[in-house]
N, C-alpha and C positions, 0 to 999 in steps of 0.2 A: 111918700112920693115914690113913683115908679118911673124908671127910665127905660125907654125902648129904643133899640138900635136895629134898623132893618138892613138887609143886604140881599143881593141876588137879582136885582132887576137888570134890564138890558134890552137889546134889540134881538129879535128872533123872527124868523120867517113863519108865515101861517102854517099851521100843522106841527110846529115845533113845541118844545117844552122849556119851562123854566121852573126853578124852585126858589121861592122867597123864604128868608129866615128872619125871625124877630127875636132878639135876645133881650130878656127882661132882667132888670136889676132893681134893687131898692126894697121897698116894702111890699114884696110880692106875695106875702103869706095870705093876704086877704083878697087877692085877685081871684074872682070867681069865673070870669069869662074873658077869653082873648079872641080876637078876630082880625080879619082883614077887610078893609074898606077900599074902595077905589073911586077916583074922580077923573072923568074924562073932560076934555075942554068943552065948555058950554053946557055941561051936564051936572046934575046934582050928585053929591057923594052917595054911594050906595054900599050896603053890606054885601060882601062877597061870600064870606064864610066865617063861622064862629065855632068855638069849642069851649065847653065848660070844664071846670076843674074835675068833673066826674067823667069827662070824655065824650059827652053828648055833642053832636055836631049839627050844624044848620048851614044850608047853602042857598044862595040865590038860584032861582030856576035857570038862569042863563048859563050857569057854570056846573050844574049837576051832571055828574058822569064824566066831567073833564078835570075838575079841580078836587084836590084832597087836602084837608087841613089836618094837621097832627101836632102833637106836642111832646116834648121830651122834658119831663119834670125835673130830671136830674140836672139838665143843662139850662132849665128855665127858658126854654126856647120853643117857639111855635113856628111851624113850617106851613107853607102853602105850595103844594106841588101842582103845577099847572101843565096840562097836556092838551094836545089838539087846539093850540091857541089860534084865535081868530083876530083879524084886524080890529074888530069891535071890543076886544079885550084891552086895547091900548088905553092906558090911563096911568095916573100916579096912584100907587098902592100904599095904603097907610096901615100900619099895625095899631091895634087898639087893645088896651087893657082896661077892664072895668073892675073897680075895687069897691068893696063894701066898706063904708065908714059909718058905723052905727046903722041908722035906718036909711042912710043915703047911699047913692052910688056915685063914684067919681070916675071920670074917663080920662085916660092918658093916651097920648098919641105919639107915634114915631115921626120921624122927619119926612117920611115918604120916599118911595123908590119908583123910578120911572120904568114902566114896561111898555115897549113899543113892538107891535106885531106888524110886520110888513106883508103886503099881499103879493 
């Protein structure tokens, strides 16, 4: 089992910045990918950014150049630095951890944190 606790959401004006944090605990030794997803009202959940245990990153086209995902392995924490925020970034952001269990992958999710960008 992996537990994820998110923090850092809030209300910000367009053009502003926020940093989300996701602290992982439990059986994290076999977590190979961690990421952030978001879901806006009436829209599907989408991948925002992901980072592998080796440090490779992947971003949604809509956030490239504005968001940066990073991880602190000593603290078992993943961060999402968000800059130049736009109203369309408004959503609930969820931290995800993907764990290898034999040949399978198991997804764990945080409780979500609201990000609201005002115009």
